[in-house]
VOSE-879290 format. One record per atom (N, C-alpha, C, CB): residue number from 1; atom name; x negated, y negated, z. Coordinates in steps of 0.2 Angstrom, whole numbers. Glycine has a CB too. Layout:
N
PT	NUM	CA	X	Y	Z;
...
//
This chain:
77
PT	1	N	-801	-450	760;
PT	1	CA	-797	-451	754;
PT	1	C	-791	-454	757;
PT	1	CB	-795	-445	750;
PT	2	N	-789	-460	754;
PT	2	CA	-783	-464	756;
PT	2	C	-776	-460	754;
PT	2	CB	-783	-470	753;
PT	3	N	-771	-463	756;
PT	3	CA	-764	-460	754;
PT	3	C	-763	-461	747;
PT	3	CB	-759	-463	759;
PT	4	N	-759	-456	744;
PT	4	CA	-757	-457	737;
PT	4	C	-751	-461	737;
PT	4	CB	-756	-450	734;
PT	5	N	-750	-466	732;
PT	5	CA	-744	-469	731;
PT	5	C	-739	-465	727;
PT	5	CB	-746	-476	727;
PT	6	N	-741	-462	722;
PT	6	CA	-737	-458	718;
PT	6	C	-739	-451	717;
PT	6	CB	-737	-461	711;
PT	7	N	-735	-446	716;
PT	7	CA	-737	-440	714;
PT	7	C	-733	-438	707;
PT	7	CB	-735	-434	719;
PT	8	N	-737	-436	702;
PT	8	CA	-733	-434	696;
PT	8	C	-735	-427	694;
PT	8	CB	-736	-439	690;
PT	9	N	-731	-424	691;
PT	9	CA	-732	-417	688;
PT	9	C	-732	-417	681;
PT	9	CB	-727	-412	691;
PT	10	N	-738	-417	678;
PT	10	CA	-739	-417	671;
PT	10	C	-740	-410	667;
PT	10	CB	-745	-421	669;
PT	11	N	-742	-405	671;
PT	11	CA	-742	-398	668;
PT	11	C	-748	-398	664;
PT	11	CB	-736	-396	665;
PT	12	N	-754	-402	665;
PT	12	CA	-759	-402	661;
PT	12	C	-763	-395	660;
PT	12	CB	-764	-407	663;
PT	13	N	-764	-392	666;
PT	13	CA	-768	-386	666;
PT	13	C	-765	-381	661;
PT	13	CB	-768	-383	673;
PT	14	N	-759	-379	661;
PT	14	CA	-756	-374	657;
PT	14	C	-756	-377	649;
PT	14	CB	-749	-373	659;
PT	15	N	-755	-383	648;
PT	15	CA	-756	-386	642;
PT	15	C	-763	-386	639;
PT	15	CB	-753	-394	642;
PT	16	N	-768	-388	643;
PT	16	CA	-774	-387	640;
PT	16	C	-777	-380	639;
PT	16	CB	-779	-391	645;
PT	17	N	-774	-376	643;
PT	17	CA	-777	-369	642;
PT	17	C	-773	-365	636;
PT	17	CB	-775	-365	649;
PT	18	N	-768	-368	634;
PT	18	CA	-764	-365	628;
PT	18	C	-768	-365	622;
PT	18	CB	-757	-368	628;
PT	19	N	-770	-360	620;
PT	19	CA	-774	-359	614;
PT	19	C	-770	-360	607;
PT	19	CB	-779	-353	614;
PT	20	N	-764	-359	608;
PT	20	CA	-760	-359	602;
PT	20	C	-758	-366	600;
PT	20	CB	-753	-355	603;
PT	21	N	-759	-371	604;
PT	21	CA	-758	-378	603;
PT	21	C	-764	-382	601;
PT	21	CB	-755	-381	609;
PT	22	N	-764	-386	595;
PT	22	CA	-769	-389	592;
PT	22	C	-771	-395	597;
PT	22	CB	-768	-392	585;
PT	23	N	-777	-398	596;
PT	23	CA	-779	-404	600;
PT	23	C	-774	-410	598;
PT	23	CB	-786	-406	598;
PT	24	N	-772	-410	592;
PT	24	CA	-768	-416	590;
PT	24	C	-761	-415	594;
PT	24	CB	-766	-416	583;
PT	25	N	-758	-409	594;
PT	25	CA	-752	-408	598;
PT	25	C	-753	-409	605;
PT	25	CB	-750	-400	597;
PT	26	N	-759	-407	608;
PT	26	CA	-760	-408	615;
PT	26	C	-760	-416	617;
PT	26	CB	-766	-405	617;
PT	27	N	-763	-419	612;
PT	27	CA	-763	-427	613;
PT	27	C	-756	-430	613;
PT	27	CB	-768	-430	608;
PT	28	N	-752	-428	609;
PT	28	CA	-745	-430	608;
PT	28	C	-741	-428	614;
PT	28	CB	-742	-428	602;
PT	29	N	-742	-422	616;
PT	29	CA	-738	-420	622;
PT	29	C	-741	-423	629;
PT	29	CB	-739	-412	623;
PT	30	N	-747	-425	629;
PT	30	CA	-749	-428	635;
PT	30	C	-746	-436	635;
PT	30	CB	-757	-429	636;
PT	31	N	-747	-439	629;
PT	31	CA	-744	-445	628;
PT	31	C	-737	-446	630;
PT	31	CB	-745	-448	621;
PT	32	N	-733	-441	628;
PT	32	CA	-726	-440	630;
PT	32	C	-725	-440	637;
PT	32	CB	-722	-434	626;
PT	33	N	-729	-436	640;
PT	33	CA	-728	-435	648;
PT	33	C	-730	-441	651;
PT	33	CB	-732	-429	650;
PT	34	N	-735	-444	649;
PT	34	CA	-737	-451	652;
PT	34	C	-731	-456	651;
PT	34	CB	-744	-453	650;
PT	35	N	-728	-456	646;
PT	35	CA	-723	-461	644;
PT	35	C	-717	-460	649;
PT	35	CB	-720	-460	637;
PT	36	N	-716	-454	652;
PT	36	CA	-710	-453	656;
PT	36	C	-712	-455	663;
PT	36	CB	-709	-446	656;
PT	37	N	-718	-457	665;
PT	37	CA	-720	-458	672;
PT	37	C	-722	-466	672;
PT	37	CB	-727	-455	674;
PT	38	N	-717	-469	676;
PT	38	CA	-718	-477	676;
PT	38	C	-725	-479	679;
PT	38	CB	-712	-479	681;
PT	39	N	-728	-475	683;
PT	39	CA	-734	-477	686;
PT	39	C	-740	-477	681;
PT	39	CB	-736	-472	692;
PT	40	N	-739	-474	675;
PT	40	CA	-744	-474	670;
PT	40	C	-742	-479	664;
PT	40	CB	-744	-467	667;
PT	41	N	-737	-483	665;
PT	41	CA	-735	-487	659;
PT	41	C	-740	-493	658;
PT	41	CB	-728	-491	661;
PT	42	N	-744	-494	663;
PT	42	CA	-749	-499	662;
PT	42	C	-756	-496	661;
PT	42	CB	-750	-504	668;
PT	43	N	-756	-490	660;
PT	43	CA	-763	-486	658;
PT	43	C	-764	-488	650;
PT	43	CB	-762	-479	659;
PT	44	N	-769	-492	649;
PT	44	CA	-771	-494	642;
PT	44	C	-772	-489	637;
PT	44	CB	-776	-499	642;
PT	45	N	-774	-483	639;
PT	45	CA	-776	-478	634;
PT	45	C	-770	-473	633;
PT	45	CB	-782	-474	637;
PT	46	N	-765	-474	635;
PT	46	CA	-759	-470	635;
PT	46	C	-758	-468	627;
PT	46	CB	-753	-473	638;
PT	47	N	-757	-473	623;
PT	47	CA	-756	-472	616;
PT	47	C	-761	-469	612;
PT	47	CB	-754	-479	613;
PT	48	N	-767	-470	615;
PT	48	CA	-773	-467	611;
PT	48	C	-773	-459	611;
PT	48	CB	-780	-469	615;
PT	49	N	-769	-456	616;
PT	49	CA	-769	-449	616;
PT	49	C	-765	-446	609;
PT	49	CB	-764	-446	622;
PT	50	N	-761	-451	606;
PT	50	CA	-758	-449	600;
PT	50	C	-762	-449	594;
PT	50	CB	-752	-454	599;
PT	51	N	-768	-452	595;
PT	51	CA	-773	-452	589;
PT	51	C	-779	-447	590;
PT	51	CB	-776	-459	589;
PT	52	N	-779	-443	595;
PT	52	CA	-784	-438	596;
PT	52	C	-785	-433	590;
PT	52	CB	-783	-434	603;
PT	53	N	-791	-432	588;
PT	53	CA	-792	-427	583;
PT	53	C	-797	-422	585;
PT	53	CB	-794	-431	577;
PT	54	N	-801	-423	591;
PT	54	CA	-805	-418	593;
PT	54	C	-806	-417	600;
PT	54	CB	-812	-420	590;
PT	55	N	-809	-412	603;
PT	55	CA	-809	-411	610;
PT	55	C	-813	-416	614;
PT	55	CB	-811	-404	611;
PT	56	N	-818	-418	611;
PT	56	CA	-822	-423	614;
PT	56	C	-818	-429	616;
PT	56	CB	-828	-425	610;
PT	57	N	-815	-432	611;
PT	57	CA	-810	-438	612;
PT	57	C	-805	-436	617;
PT	57	CB	-807	-440	605;
PT	58	N	-802	-430	617;
PT	58	CA	-797	-429	622;
PT	58	C	-800	-428	629;
PT	58	CB	-794	-422	620;
PT	59	N	-806	-426	629;
PT	59	CA	-809	-425	636;
PT	59	C	-811	-432	639;
PT	59	CB	-816	-421	635;
PT	60	N	-813	-437	634;
PT	60	CA	-814	-444	636;
PT	60	C	-808	-447	639;
PT	60	CB	-817	-448	630;
PT	61	N	-803	-446	635;
PT	61	CA	-796	-449	637;
PT	61	C	-794	-446	644;
PT	61	CB	-791	-449	632;
PT	62	N	-795	-440	645;
PT	62	CA	-793	-437	651;
PT	62	C	-797	-439	657;
PT	62	CB	-793	-429	650;
PT	63	N	-803	-440	656;
PT	63	CA	-807	-443	661;
PT	63	C	-805	-450	663;
PT	63	CB	-815	-443	659;
PT	64	N	-804	-454	658;
PT	64	CA	-801	-461	659;
PT	64	C	-794	-461	663;
PT	64	CB	-800	-465	653;
PT	65	N	-790	-456	661;
PT	65	CA	-784	-455	664;
PT	65	C	-785	-454	671;
PT	65	CB	-779	-450	661;
PT	66	N	-789	-449	673;
PT	66	CA	-790	-447	680;
PT	66	C	-794	-453	684;
PT	66	CB	-795	-441	680;
PT	67	N	-798	-457	681;
PT	67	CA	-801	-463	684;
PT	67	C	-795	-468	685;
PT	67	CB	-806	-466	679;
PT	68	N	-791	-469	681;
PT	68	CA	-785	-473	682;
PT	68	C	-781	-471	688;
PT	68	CB	-781	-474	675;
PT	69	N	-779	-464	688;
PT	69	CA	-775	-462	693;
PT	69	C	-779	-463	700;
PT	69	CB	-774	-454	692;
PT	70	N	-785	-462	700;
PT	70	CA	-789	-463	706;
PT	70	C	-788	-470	709;
PT	70	CB	-796	-461	706;
PT	71	N	-789	-474	704;
PT	71	CA	-789	-482	705;
PT	71	C	-782	-484	708;
PT	71	CB	-791	-486	699;
PT	72	N	-777	-481	705;
PT	72	CA	-770	-483	707;
PT	72	C	-767	-478	712;
PT	72	CB	-766	-484	701;
PT	73	N	-771	-473	715;
PT	73	CA	-769	-468	719;
PT	73	C	-763	-464	717;
PT	73	CB	-767	-472	726;
PT	74	N	-764	-461	711;
PT	74	CA	-759	-457	708;
PT	74	C	-761	-450	709;
PT	74	CB	-757	-459	701;
PT	75	N	-758	-446	712;
PT	75	CA	-759	-439	713;
PT	75	C	-756	-435	707;
PT	75	CB	-757	-435	719;
PT	76	N	-761	-432	703;
PT	76	CA	-758	-428	697;
PT	76	C	-758	-421	699;
PT	76	CB	-763	-429	691;
PT	77	N	-752	-418	699;
PT	77	CA	-751	-411	701;
PT	77	C	-751	-406	695;
PT	77	CB	-745	-410	705;
//
């Protein structure tokens, strides 16, 4: 594995494990966290997190986010 260009802390594990937060809220919170990270500003799916209504769509977007991070060598802590 090559060197990472960026390291970002999104706190996704605790957010995704929080059962008191709805899927819609999780999507909004992830979008807000991505908005704060300059290395994700060109991620085309960033705004789509705000439209999430079910866990399947959230999982799809998270998979795309991790693919993007791998492609641009972003370590998500």
